[in-house]
C-alpha positions in Angstrom: -25.7 -7.0 -38.4 -27.1 -7.4 -34.9 -24.7 -10.0 -34.0 -21.9 -7.8 -35.3 -23.1 -4.8 -33.2 -23.8 -7.0 -29.9 -20.2 -8.5 -30.4 -18.3 -5.1 -30.6 -20.5 -3.5 -28.0 -19.5 -6.4 -25.6 -15.7 -5.9 -26.7 -16.0 -2.4 -26.0 -17.7 -3.0 -22.4 -14.8 -5.7 -21.7 -12.2 -3.2 -22.6 -13.5 -0.4 -20.5 -14.0 -2.7 -17.5 -10.5 -4.0 -17.9 -9.0 -0.5 -18.3 -10.9 0.9 -15.0 -9.3 -2.2 -13.0 -6.0 -1.6 -14.3 -6.1 2.0 -13.6 -7.4 1.2 -10.0 -4.1 -0.9 -9.5 -1.7 2.1 -10.3 -3.1 4.5 -7.6 -0.1 6.3 -6.1 -0.3 6.5 -2.3 -1.0 9.7 -0.6 1.9 10.6 1.8 2.2 13.8 3.9 4.9 14.6 6.1 5.3 17.7 8.2 8.1 18.7 10.5 7.4 21.6 12.9 10.1 22.2 15.8 10.1 19.0 17.8 6.9 17.7 16.2 7.1 15.4 13.1 3.5 14.0 11.6 3.1 11.6 8.9 -0.1 10.7 7.2 -0.2 7.6 4.9 -3.0 6.2 2.4 -2.5 3.5 -0.1 -5.9 2.7 -0.2 -5.4 -0.6 1.8 -3.7 0.8 4.7 -4.0 4.1 6.5 -1.9 5.4 9.2 -1.0 8.5 11.2 2.3 8.7 12.8 3.3 11.5 15.3 6.6 11.7 17.0 7.8 14.3 19.6 11.5 14.3 19.9 11.5 16.6 23.0 9.9 14.0 25.1 10.2 11.0 22.9 6.7 10.7 22.6 5.7 8.4 19.7 1.8 7.7 18.6 0.7 5.6 15.5 -3.0 5.1 14.6 -3.4 2.4 11.9 -6.4 1.4 10.0 -7.1 -1.4 7.4 -4.5 -3.9 6.4 -1.0 -2.7 7.1 0.8 -5.9 6.8 2.8 -4.9 3.4 4.1 -1.7 4.8 6.9 -1.2 7.5 6.7 2.2 9.1 10.2 3.5 9.7 11.7 5.2 12.5 10.9 8.6 10.6 7.4 7.8 10.0 7.8 7.0 6.2 6.3 3.6 5.0 8.7 1.2 3.5 7.4 -2.1 1.5 7.8 -5.3 3.1 9.4 -8.1 1.1 8.9 -11.9 1.8 11.8 -13.9 1.9 11.5 -17.6 1.0 12.5 -20.0 3.8 15.3 -22.1 2.8 15.2 -25.6 4.3 18.3 -27.9 4.3 17.5 -31.8 4.8 19.9 -33.7 7.0 20.5 -37.3 6.5 20.5 -39.4 9.6 22.1 -42.8 9.6 
């Protein structure tokens, strides 16, 4: 009886831990965009990358503050984050005679 209880408690704990890890992977990024007059402000946070983007169209002044690893995010001209996709490198062999 004790073995069955310990086994079922262990399975329940493992299921809870796996579910919590899977739920953390599905976190939606926080995106806040505001435009007022000539100013555009964007804040982005996905848990790994956090940045603030500010642009003044009157004097073309742009500022970006990045925190964390933002290598997987490209910041567009309007301040909105776009995912970066890595393309495979194609190599062609040349025969030398």
